[in-house]
N, C-alpha and C positions, 0 to 999 in steps of 0.2 A: 378469469374475469378481472379487468383492471379495477383497482381499488381507489384510484385518485378521484374521489367524489366529494370529499369534505371541502368546506370553504377554506379551511386551513389545516395543516397537519401538526401533530404533536409528537415530541421526541420520546418514544418508548419502543421497546423491543417488539418486533413483529416477525412472523415466520411464514415461510412458504416451502413446499416440497416441489422442486423443479422437475421438469419432464425427464431430466437425466438421472433422477434419483437423489440428488443432493438436497439436503435440508439447509436453508439459508436463513440466518437471522439478520434483520436490517432495521434501520430507523429512518424516519423522514422528519425534516425540519423545514419550515417555510410555508409559503402559500401554494396551494394546489393550482396548477396551471402556470406557475412561474418557470423560467428556463431551468431544466434539471442539471444538477452537477452531482456526479457520482464520485465519492471519495473512496479510494482503495488503499488500505494500510499495508505495511511491510511485513517482514518475517516475524511471525508470532504476534503481530499487532492486531488487536481486536478493534471494533469500531469506536470504542471509547478513547482510542489513542488520539483521535482528532478532538482537540480540547473544546469545551463549550464556547470559549471565546473565539476560536478559529471558525467554528460552525456558525455562531451567531453573526460574526462579521460577514461571512458569505451570504447569510440570509438577509442582512441589512443591505447588501448590494443588489437584492432582488432575485435571489436564486432559491429554488427548491433543492435542498441538500439531502442527498441519499447516501447513507453509510451502510456498509455490510461487513459481516464477519466472513473472511475467506474460509474455505475448507480447512479443517484442523486447527481452528482457533475460535475463541469466544464461545458462542452458543450455536454455531453452525455444525454441520456434519463432521464427525471425527471418523476418518476412514478406518475400516477394520483391519486392513492389511498391516503386517508387522513393519515397524520403522526400519530403515537401513541401519546396518551396524556402523560403528565408528570407523572401522576399516573401509567399508564401502564409501562412506562420506569422504574420507581422506583421499581415497583413490578416484573419487568421482565416478563410481560404478553403480548406477541406480539398479534397484531390483526390477524384475520383469514386470511387476504389477504397479510400477510407479505412475502416478498421474503427472501431467505436465502443466506448464503455464497456459497452454491453449485450453486445457480442461478448466482451469480457474477462470480464464477469459470467457469461456462459454457460460459458466455460472453467472457472471456479471451481465452478459448479454441477455440471458434468459430472465434474470430479475427485472431488467429494464423492460423487456417484452411483457412480463406479467403486470408491471405497474402501468403500462400503456402510456408512457410519457414520450414515446418517440425517441429519436437519437438524443443522446445526452453529452454534456461536456464532461470528459473524464479527467480526474486528477488523481495520480498515483504517486506514492512515495516509496522509494527503495524497491522491494519486491512488488509492491503495489504499482510502481511505475512500469515494471516489466509486464505485469498483467494488463495494465491499461494500454501499453504498446501492442500487446498481443490482440486485445480487442480491436484496436484500430487497424491492425494488419489482417486479421482473420474474420472479423465481423464488422466491416466498415459501415454498414447501414445502422449500427447502434451508436455511432460516434459523430458528434458535431465538431468537437475540437479535443485536443489532447494536451495535458500538462504533465510532464514527467519530472519528478522531483528527486534529486540525488539517487538516480538509478543508472543502469548501464545496459549494454547490448548482449551480454553473454560471451563476448569475445574474451578469452582468458588473458589476453595481453593488456587489457585495460580494466579499470574499475576495481582493482583488487584491494582487499583490506590491508592495513598496516600489520606488521608482524606482532606488535603488542596487542592489537585487536584480536588476531587469531588466537593468541594465548588466552585472552580473557574469555573468548567464546568457547574455549575448550574446558572451562570450569564445569564441575558437576552440576546438573540441573537442580534447582531448588525443590524441596519436597514439603516445605511448610510456607505459610503466608509470610512469616517473618523473614525466612530465607529469600523468598521471592522479592520482598521489598528491598532488602539489602543488595541483592543481585541487580535489580533494576537501577537502583541509585548508583551503584558502582559502574555499570555499563553506560548509563546516561551521562554521568560526569566525564567518563572517558571520551564519549562521542561528541559531546556538546562543543560548539565552536568557541574560539577565543573571545569573540565579541558577544556571544549569546549563550552564557552559561545556563545550566539547568536550574530551575527553581526546585530546590530539594523538597520543600513542603508539598508543592503541587505534584511532584513526581511520586512522592510516597503515597499520596491520596490516590493517584492514578494506578499505582502498582497494586494497592489493596482492591480497587474496583476491578482491575483486570483479573486478579486471582479469584474473585468472587464470580466472575462471568465465565470462567474457564470450565466448560462442561465435559471435558475429557482429559486425556493425558497430554498436558501441554508440551512436555519434552518430546514425546513421540510425534506430536503434531508438527513441531518445529523441524524435527528430523525429516519428516515426509515432505515438508515445504522446501527444505534445502534440496532434497532429492528431486523435487519437481523442477527447480532451477537447473540442476545438473542434467536432468533428463532432456531439458529443452535445448541445451547446447548454445552455440553461437547463433544469435537471431539477426545478425546484421543484414543478411540478404532479405529476410522477411520484412524488416523495417523499411526497406526500399519500396514496399507496396503501400505504405501509409500515405493516404491522401489528405487526412484531416489536418487542419492548421495546428501546428505543434509548437509549444513552448517548453524549453528544457531549463530547469532551475537547479543549480548546484552550488555548494559552498567550496571555498578554496582551502578549508581546514577539515575536510571529510576524511576520517580515519577508518570508515567502514567501506565506502565505495569511493575510490580515488577519483578526483576531478576528471581524470582521463576518460572515465566512463561516461560522464556528461558530455564531454567533447565528442566522443565517438557516437553517442546517441544523436546529437545535433547534426553530425555529418551524415549519418545513415538515413535520416528522414529528410527528404527534399523540402527545402524552404523553412526548416525548423530554425527557431531563434533561441540562442543560448544566453541566459542571464547568470553570471557568476556573482555570488554574494560574498563580499570580503568578510572573513571571520566566521562564516557559517560552517557548522559541522554537519554531522548526520543526525540532526535533531531539529524539531520545530517547536521551540518554546513560545509562549505567548508574546514574548518580546519581539518575535519575528512574524507573528501572525498578520499584523497590518501590512507589512512589506509584501509578504507572499500573497495574501488575498488580494491586494491591490494589483499585483502583477497578473493574477489569475483573472480578475474582473476586466482588466484592460485587454488581456489576450482574447477573452470571450467576446468583448465588444467589437474587436476587429475581425473575429472569425465569422 
């Protein structure tokens, strides 16, 4: 039963058990009946990764903003299957019980169906961009338009992280809140672009909030999400089926997903437009929120 009946929505955690068995946590911001925008976060990023300023700016553009925790992060379902070993991740050999990006895409499509908002404008960052692409390719009736931010196609020849980034990602996972804050600050400082550095105070607050919202084994969840990307392989051919108007946004200082991934995404999707932001890295600080949300709003207006 669709729940979009209030005159306006308020930002707090809500839950639904989807027909496929997944439990999804989500939030709504904006006026009921406004054009819906679904925000999909990246690897290990819960819905709070989209900052209040980013969300409120989209709301001020007249959108109903929907955020969700993907499987294995935040307060959504943590899959009971064991995570892949470090060796399996290194060799890109997923376990037989791995879920895929299409499974994550189905979660998104089913949430939209539950909300009864009709097709939505999808905005995904990093892995969230991959999920949004998969929704557009496999569940096209759920999508009005697509924005893929610093993401890639799964082709191993493009969009690869820098060697220094791989080393940083290989660090032992944090086991305490203090360790989680330090790890987040270290990674964010590394990934932030040259023109848009991370706000250390804001990022520390966010890291504490994320730690508090993590309802399962975060390290195991990230490992299973990485496995989902690996199990999905090269999606270039699938992206050829995307008909939704598409905008690709990427920075030229991205050390997590090389700019070649953005170029490949724009080439794979017919009619896609690529916007390269000078000095932008693999991070969306509030200093970039107005630029990116204006691009999103303009794209939706033409879609």
